[in-house]
VOGU-3710 file (C-alpha; in Angstrom, 3 decimals, decimal comma):
1> xxxxxxxxxx> -132,108/53,841/8,058  -129,330/51,226/7,867  -130,034/50,551/4,184  -129,843/54,264/3,429  -126,546/54,540/5,295  -125,093/51,549/3,447  -126,030/53,037/0,072  -124,209/56,275/0,890  -121,196/54,734/2,644  -117,937/55,375/0,782
11> xxxxxxxxxx> -116,676/51,970/1,888  -119,703/50,196/0,396  -119,624/52,364/-2,705  -115,982/51,450/-3,253  -116,785/47,744/-3,471  -119,945/48,275/-5,536  -117,960/50,290/-8,088  -115,065/47,817/-7,953  -117,349/44,868/-8,768  -118,947/46,822/-11,580
21> xxxxxxxxxx> -115,539/47,774/-12,980  -114,400/44,119/-12,849  -117,407/43,148/-14,964  -116,690/46,036/-17,323  -113,029/45,012/-17,566  -113,991/41,470/-18,536  -116,307/42,865/-21,216  -113,590/45,189/-22,571  -110,898/42,506/-22,633  -113,193/40,400/-24,789
31> xxxxxxxxxx> -114,497/43,034/-27,168  -112,211/46,094/-27,198  -110,162/46,659/-30,372  -106,806/45,970/-28,654  -107,742/42,365/-27,941  -106,687/39,828/-30,633  -107,108/42,464/-33,317  -105,087/40,608/-35,957  -107,509/37,687/-35,726  -110,674/39,759/-35,910
41> xxxxxxxxxx> -111,611/41,534/-39,151  -113,728/44,215/-37,476  -111,140/44,982/-34,788  -108,291/45,090/-37,305  -110,143/47,835/-39,159  -109,534/50,158/-36,184  -105,789/50,578/-36,743  -106,314/50,948/-40,472  -108,946/53,658/-40,030  -106,672/55,590/-37,679
51> xxxxxxxxxx> -103,689/55,314/-40,041  -105,726/56,257/-43,131  -107,281/59,238/-41,391  -103,851/60,448/-40,286  -102,927/60,657/-43,989  -106,098/62,670/-44,671  -105,325/64,935/-41,731  -101,791/65,476/-43,026  -103,143/66,609/-46,393  -105,538/69,062/-44,745
61> xxxxxxxxxx> -102,858/71,015/-42,848  -101,957/74,533/-43,940  -98,285/73,613/-44,337  -97,624/70,143/-45,749  -94,236/68,450/-45,903  -93,651/67,018/-49,380  -93,749/63,220/-49,278  -94,990/63,080/-45,684  -96,164/59,757/-44,257  -94,605/57,431/-46,848
71> xxxxxxxxxx> -93,598/54,720/-44,371  -97,062/54,873/-42,796  -98,746/54,532/-46,203  -96,616/51,506/-47,129  -97,425/49,875/-43,786  -101,101/50,612/-44,368  -100,979/48,822/-47,730  -99,326/45,811/-46,058  -102,092/45,861/-43,459  -104,667/46,106/-46,237
81> xxxxxxxxxx> -103,247/42,977/-47,881  -103,336/41,113/-44,578  -106,863/42,393/-43,902  -108,110/40,982/-47,198  -106,312/37,674/-46,560  -108,375/37,113/-43,390  -111,671/37,770/-45,148  -111,924/41,547/-45,001  -114,699/43,582/-46,600  -114,162/44,873/-50,152
91> xxxxxxxxxx> -116,146/47,997/-49,309  -113,913/48,902/-46,384  -110,757/48,046/-48,349  -111,904/50,295/-51,181  -112,475/53,174/-48,743  -108,916/52,792/-47,437  -107,656/52,468/-51,012  -109,438/55,684/-52,003  -107,638/57,608/-49,248  -104,308/56,076/-50,256
101> xxxxxxxxxx> -104,884/56,986/-53,912  -105,735/60,577/-52,992  -102,657/60,687/-50,770  -100,438/59,482/-53,628  -101,906/61,956/-56,133  -101,632/64,806/-53,628  -97,946/64,203/-52,958  -97,140/63,703/-56,633  -98,627/67,128/-57,362  -96,210/68,506/-54,763
111> xxxxxxxxxx> -93,322/66,847/-56,624  -92,740/63,784/-54,446  -91,711/60,423/-55,918  -94,519/58,087/-54,856  -93,823/55,290/-57,349  -93,139/52,695/-54,638  -96,391/53,470/-52,841  -98,398/53,533/-56,084  -96,936/50,218/-57,243  -97,713/48,564/-53,905
121> xxxxxxxxxx> -101,287/49,843/-53,973  -101,763/48,778/-57,602  -100,578/45,252/-56,771  -102,999/45,046/-53,847  -105,912/46,348/-55,948  -105,158/43,872/-58,737  -104,669/40,930/-56,364  -108,055/41,354/-54,680  -110,042/42,882/-57,553  -110,767/46,132/-55,735
131> xxxxxxxxxx> -112,443/49,103/-57,385  -110,815/52,304/-56,155  -112,639/55,584/-56,693  -111,258/59,021/-55,690  -113,460/59,621/-52,634  -110,924/60,351/-49,903  -108,279/62,996/-49,338  -109,079/66,680/-49,059  -111,836/68,983/-50,220  -111,329/72,637/-51,080
141> xxxxxxxxxx> -113,692/75,009/-49,285  -114,139/78,747/-49,440  -115,561/81,304/-47,017  -118,317/81,926/-49,587  -119,274/78,228/-49,471  -119,561/78,351/-45,704  -121,437/81,645/-45,478  -123,996/80,424/-47,999  -124,945/77,537/-45,701  -125,014/79,195/-42,281
151> xxxxxxxxxx> -128,690/80,153/-42,445  -129,790/77,335/-44,729  -132,315/74,648/-43,698  -130,854/72,146/-41,247  -130,425/69,382/-43,822  -128,077/71,694/-45,748  -126,505/73,447/-42,749  -125,617/70,234/-40,882  -123,895/68,729/-43,918  -121,763/71,845/-44,426
161> xxxxxxxxxx> -119,781/71,532/-41,180  -116,267/70,157/-41,585  -113,389/69,780/-39,151  -110,802/72,469/-39,947  -107,012/72,274/-39,589  -106,229/75,028/-42,093  -107,299/78,162/-40,204  -107,326/81,828/-41,196  -105,538/84,633/-39,375  -108,374/87,125/-38,847
171> xxxxxxxxxx> -108,822/88,039/-35,156  -111,335/85,887/-33,278  -114,411/87,720/-32,003  -114,965/86,280/-28,514  -118,560/87,562/-28,541  -119,316/85,022/-31,267  -118,004/82,249/-29,011  -120,149/83,523/-26,123  -123,265/83,683/-28,299  -122,607/80,121/-29,530
181> xxxxxxxxxx> -122,364/78,890/-25,933  -125,596/80,778/-25,180  -127,323/78,807/-27,943  -126,421/75,547/-26,195  -128,247/76,240/-22,958  -131,119/73,946/-23,944  -128,931/70,910/-24,637  -130,703/67,824/-23,198  -129,178/65,863/-20,337  -130,178/62,952/-18,088
191> xxxxxxxxxx> -132,949/64,193/-15,771  -131,928/67,757/-16,691  -128,658/67,353/-14,742  -126,851/69,924/-16,957  -123,546/68,580/-15,690  -121,364/70,199/-18,346  -118,662/72,596/-17,269  -117,211/74,692/-20,091  -113,696/76,144/-19,827  -112,724/78,688/-22,479
201> xxxxxxxxxx> -109,064/79,609/-22,961  -108,082/82,520/-25,186  -104,728/83,397/-23,610  -102,033/82,164/-26,003  -99,904/80,523/-23,310  -102,834/78,738/-21,699  -104,520/77,474/-24,847  -101,254/76,254/-26,374  -100,373/74,464/-23,125  -103,704/72,630/-23,328
211> xxxxxxxxxx> -103,335/71,805/-27,026  -99,827/70,463/-26,426  -101,034/68,309/-23,540  -103,856/66,946/-25,716  -101,220/65,961/-28,269  -103,365/65,507/-31,376  -103,063/68,862/-33,108  -99,390/69,257/-33,919  -98,820/71,359/-36,994  -101,621/73,853/-36,424
221> xxxxxxxxxx> -101,616/74,641/-32,695  -100,597/78,257/-33,233  -103,366/78,786/-35,806  -106,178/78,212/-33,303  -107,155/81,230/-31,244  -109,368/79,592/-28,639  -109,566/76,295/-26,764  -112,849/75,101/-25,278  -112,578/72,203/-22,843  -115,924/70,560/-22,106
231> xxxxxxxxxx> -116,042/68,619/-18,850  -118,794/66,878/-16,917  -119,267/67,015/-13,153  -119,334/63,392/-11,939  -120,758/64,464/-8,564  -124,142/64,925/-10,260  -124,447/61,226/-11,126  -125,116/58,053/-9,179  -123,248/54,740/-9,213  -125,276/53,324/-12,119
241> xxxxxxxxxx> -124,711/56,458/-14,229  -120,933/56,780/-14,251  -120,704/56,804/-18,060  -123,655/59,180/-18,439  -121,272/62,093/-17,890  -119,746/61,346/-21,328  -123,153/61,012/-22,976  -124,385/64,355/-21,674  -121,035/65,997/-22,399  -121,054/64,572/-25,925
251> xxxxxxxxxx> -124,550/65,917/-26,585  -123,413/69,343/-25,432  -120,239/69,187/-27,520  -122,070/68,404/-30,771  -124,563/71,155/-30,048  -121,685/73,579/-29,498  -119,930/72,511/-32,702  -123,073/73,313/-34,668  -123,526/76,605/-32,791  -119,944/77,711/-33,471
261> xxxxxxxxxx> -120,369/76,747/-37,122  -123,591/78,787/-37,239  -121,572/81,786/-36,034  -119,146/81,296/-38,931  -116,231/80,006/-36,854  -113,862/77,179/-37,803  -113,573/74,299/-35,337  -111,948/70,956/-34,682  -113,074/68,450/-32,004  -110,082/66,860/-30,256
271> xxxxxxxxxx> -110,345/63,672/-28,233  -109,807/63,554/-24,507  -109,578/59,766/-24,566  -106,391/59,554/-22,525  -105,154/57,381/-19,686  -105,868/58,567/-16,161  -102,349/59,914/-15,533  -102,578/62,175/-18,605  -106,053/63,365/-17,597  -104,732/64,162/-14,121
281> xxxxxxxxxx> -101,871/66,106/-15,663  -104,259/68,123/-17,820  -106,610/68,855/-14,915  -103,750/69,969/-12,702  -102,183/72,233/-15,343  -105,500/73,808/-16,339  -106,759/74,002/-12,737  -109,860/71,895/-13,361  -111,909/70,848/-10,321  -111,267/67,280/-9,139
291> xxxxxxxxxx> -114,912/66,251/-9,620  -114,868/67,196/-13,309  -114,265/64,688/-16,106  -112,800/66,062/-19,374  -115,050/64,928/-22,244  -113,787/66,733/-25,344  -111,595/69,648/-26,390  -112,659/71,992/-29,196  -110,141/74,120/-31,044  -111,619/77,317/-32,472
301> xxxxxxxxxx> -110,329/79,772/-35,038  -111,440/81,879/-37,958  -111,907/80,514/-41,471  -109,646/81,702/-44,263  -110,873/84,441/-46,550  -109,542/82,432/-49,486  -109,963/78,710/-50,169  -108,747/76,206/-47,591  -108,477/72,433/-47,202  -110,576/70,057/-45,128
311> xxxxxxxxxx> -110,331/66,273/-44,821  -113,095/64,528/-46,768  -113,550/61,824/-44,081  -116,025/59,784/-46,127  -119,105/58,760/-44,108  -120,950/55,440/-44,259  -124,494/55,332/-45,576  -126,923/55,236/-42,660  -128,409/51,978/-43,981  -125,151/50,210/-43,107
321> xxxxx> -125,536/50,747/-39,357  -129,292/51,228/-38,859  -131,923/48,576/-38,214  -135,685/49,077/-38,155  -137,789/46,696/-36,058
//
């Protein structure tokens, strides 16, 4: 009786969670990317990946400013040089170089003078003997390409989904969104908890307020016609399962991305990895229940009838991160 009471006591739970969070904090301080990143090759890759992908994202927007991101690209090349000087991987450096090369070529086609960026990249490539191949940048897609894959076998269908930032302007059929959500009812979760809570916003004012609060979709907010915020209800988990809410929510989110793609809709997953004060602000503005934890935001729109751009976002071969025992 006493043991049961202690386990459920808020006072006891507070200290159990506090001790667990202290241990987690120590772990994060040691291993998280922010810690001593300029002395750790793997950690230093984080900033470079984010910066390189921002260049890819910029190229995939519907409206692109000529010569955008030049200072960022020059800083990225400087970081690349430093990365190689501390024993960085040629393979990773060549991936970053491929995005930079595509970025340079893209802007030159628009009429921008990119000679300073090209010269800096060429010097880096020559200095470290890198082999740069045009793998990054943007890929041109068409509605015909997408439609041809929607009912294909899964190995074809799954590889045809791309994040979209260059949306069409055809009206969004909300019934397609509903049917996609219906398809996700059998998403697995820990002990069948089904903790996901799905909030769909189609009102222009509401969805744009959410997109602006998220902060990672400037330049195409008005092109998306629907915002889907996936949350998880933390009240369905115990003290040892606090992070499980993100696992279950992530499983649901990927299932929904595939389902929306199957319905022929264009989507972009947007991170909800914000500090607690920003999360509180979002929950208050969107009237989300206090027990819910935002996991991911999905922007939804219609694909263009004509060709449109998507970021290539080159993926690693599975052999690079998979071990078989």
